[in-house]
N, C-alpha and C positions, 0 to 999 in steps of 0.2 A: 141714368147717363153717368159714366166715369169720364171726367175731364182729365187728360195727361198733359203736363206742361213740364217744361224744364227751365233752369236758370241760365242757361247757356252751356258753352264748353262740349257741345255734343254728347250726350250721355246715352242717345239712341231712343229717343221717344217713340219714333215709328215703329222701329224695330221691336220695342217693348209693347207696343200697342198690336202689332200683328202676332206676337208670341203669346200675348194674353187671350186673343181671340181664337188662335189655334187650340188653347186649353180650356176654353170657356165651356161651361157645364150646359147652357141653354143657346138658343139663337142670339146671334150678337151681330152689330153692324160696326165696322171700322169706319169712322167719319173723319177724313182728313180736314180738318179746320186750320190748318197752319196757314197763316195769312202769306207766308214767305213761299207757299207752294206745296204740292204735294209730291211724294216720292215713289208710290207704290207701281204706278204705270210703268215708270222706267226703270223702277228697282226689281221687285218681286216679278213683275209681268215682262220685264225684259224688254218694253217697247212693242211688244205682240198687240197690245190693245189700245186702238185709238182714243184719244180723249173727246169723245163725242157725248159724254154724258158725266154726270157728277155734280159737284158743289155749285159750279158757274150756272148750269142749266137749272138747277133748284133755285139759285138766287134770281133768276130770271122770273120763275114763279111767284117767289116770295115777294117780288116787286108787286105782284098783283094784289096778294093778300096771304095771311097766315094760312087760311083754308086751303088755298090753291098750291101753297108749298106742301102742305101735309098730304094733299091727295097726289101731288107729283113725287113724293119722296121715293115710293118704292120702285117707280119707272126710273130712277135714276141710280140704281144698285146694280153691282155686278156681283157674281158668285165667286166666292174663294174657295167652295168646295162643292162636291157633287150631291150634298144633301141639301143644299140652301140653307144651312144652318150659319154659315159664316158669310158675311156679306160686305161689300166696300162701297162707300160713297167716296170717289176718287176726289182728290183736291185740286186747285187751280193749278194750271200749268205755267204761268206767268205772274210774278209777284206785282208786277203793274196792274193786273186785274183786282188786286185787294182794295183798292180805294172804290172801286164801282160796287163791291160787296157790301160796303159799310152800311147802307142803309136796309139791307136784307138781313142782317145778323139777328136781330129780334125774332123775326118769323122763321128763319132757320133753326134758331136755338128752340123756338116753340114746336116745330114739326119733329125734331130730334127727341126732345123731351115727352111728346105724346105717343111716340111710335110703340107698338105692343112688342117690343123686343129690348134687349139691353144695348146700350150705345157705348163703344169706347172712342170718346173724340179725341183725336191727336191735335193738340192746340199749339203745338211746338213751342218756341222760346217765349216766355214771359216778360214783356217789357211794360214801361210805363204806358197809361192809358191803353191796354191791350184791346185790338179790334175786336176780338173775340169774347169781350166782357159779358154779352148775353148768354153765350154758351157756358162760361164759368158759372154764372148766376143760377143758371137753370139745372146745372149738374146736381146729381144727388151727392157726388164726392168729387173732389179736385185732388189728383194725385201729381205731386212734384217728384218728378224723376231726376236722381242726381248719383253721381259717383262718390262714395264716402272718401272724399278727399278733402283737405283744408279749403283748397281753393274753391272746390264748388259748393262746399258748406257755407264758406264766406259769402258766395254769391247768392246762395240760397235763402240767407237771413233776410235780405231786402225784399226778395220775391214772397216769402211767407207773410210778411208785413203788409204788402201790396195786397195779397189775397184775403187776409184777415180783415182788411178794411173793405174790400169788396163784397165779401160775404158775411160780414158783420160778426166775425169771430173766427176761431180756429176749428171748431167742432166738425166742419166738413172739409178738412184737409188732412191728408195722409202723406206719408213719404214712401218712394219705392226706390231702394238703392240697387245699383247695377254693379258688379265686380267687387274684387276685394281690396281693401286698403288698410291704413294703420289704424283707421277709427271704426270701431264697432258701430252695430245698428243702434244700440243702447244709447253710446257717446252722442251719435249724430242727432237722435231723437231728443235727448237731454238739451244739447246745444241749441236746436232749433225750436224747442217747445212744441213739436208735433210729433205723434207717434210714427215709428217706421211700421208699415203695414206688411211689407214683406221685402225679400231680397232676391236679385235674380244673379246667376253666375256669369262669368266672363266666358262664353263659349263662342269662340269667333267663327268657327265652322258653321254653325247653324245661323248666326248673325248675319253672315254673308249671304246666306241662301235668301234670307229675308229682306236684307236691305238692297242686295243688287241682283237676286236670282242667279247667282252663280253657285256650282257644286251640286252635290247629289241631294235630292228631295226626298229620298226613301229614308223612312225610319225616322221621321221628324219627332214622333210622338215619344221616342225613347230618348232622345237628345236631352242633355242636361238643361239647356234653356227652356225647351217646351215642358219639361216634366216641373221645373220649378215654376214656370208661369202659370201651369195649372193649379199649383198650391196657392201662388200669389193672387189669381182670380177668385179662390174661394176665400181667401184673407180679405180681399177689397169688398167683396159681397157681404162678408160677416161685419165689416165695419159699418155697414149701413145702419142697423138697428138702432145705435147711438146717436146718429145724425139724420136719420131717414125723416123725421118730423118736420124738422126746418126745411130740409129739402123739398118735401113734398109740398109744403106751403109755397115756396117759391115757385116750383113747377105750376101748381094750380093757378097762380096769379098770372104766370107768364102765359100760360096755355089756357086761359079760361074759354076761349071760344074755339079751341082744336079740339075735337073729339075723335075717340078711338075709331068710330064709325068712319069717319072721313079717311083715316088712315087704311083701314082693312079695305076700303072700297078703291084703293089707289091702283094705279098701272102695276104691270109687272117688271121686276127688276130687268134693266137692259140686257140684252145678250151680248155676249164678248165678242161674237163674231169672228173666233179664231179656228181654224181646222184643228182637229185633234193632234195632227202632228206637229203643229206649231204652238199649242197651248203649253204653259208650264204645269207641271204636275207636281202637286203636294201629296205624295204617296206616304202611306205608312201612318196616317192618322185615322183613328176610328171612324169608320162610317165615310170616309173620303176617297174619291178617284181621282181627284183632280181639280182643274179649273175649267169646268165644262163650257159654260157660257153659251151651249147649244139648244139648252132646254127652253121649250116654249112655255113650259108650265112653272117656270120659277117662282112667279109671282104667287101662285095659289098655293104652291109648296110652302113658300116663306110664310103667307100669312098663315096658313094652317098650324104651321110650327111655332109661330110668335108666343112669346112668354117673357115677362120681365121678372 
């Protein structure tokens, strides 16, 4: 599990999470864990998909037990591609729901950490006493997304300290810079004492598709943002060997009673319930034909292709 956070200033965490998922080399779940609310249903999906499943429904199951959350997880996912290799756990639609989620975060984190697929958890802005602390603790790597500007580097310094206190050091922290500025990746990493794993370009045309669902969706794989995100995804995965042991220890402690068998026996991902004419289409990606949501075999395909 890769947890993405920001220090504020809207560097585009959700857009980065989606771009990374589109270029990810294996099955991946984008989990909208931002306590301020999710953006993908209203953004990329353009409001075509009702908020009938997702994090809030998973939290209800998590209130019963961690095992119940693990079994229910697949049933709360919607497809981002026709191959069921890229999936979404939609976030809450109202930030006032965040308080009700608080007791469920440990079980939600356990379910995400145990699922037999990679997970990109969009945790939004990192503030003092983060509600998503269990997700950050269970993640194999926490990635701070920022623009390489003096303002954002200054704000990031305190967040790095907060993460280091939470995670017991900086080994499981990496930086992901977005756009160009006066400061190089090396300067940013040296200033913050954390390596920059990768950088993404300023690609407003593609970012607008991912953030607001507007503009042409064709040829996404060839666009600068997705091409760079593919490289960035590999870099984040390669960052794991140096940090993986601590992360695995944390995950084992957190998810000791959540087994892979529970997850793979779960329900199928939720159907999008949109007609083909009304569904957004992410064309131009390898093995993708759109956002189907009509397949009744989604869960079995997802489980069959799962791999971390």
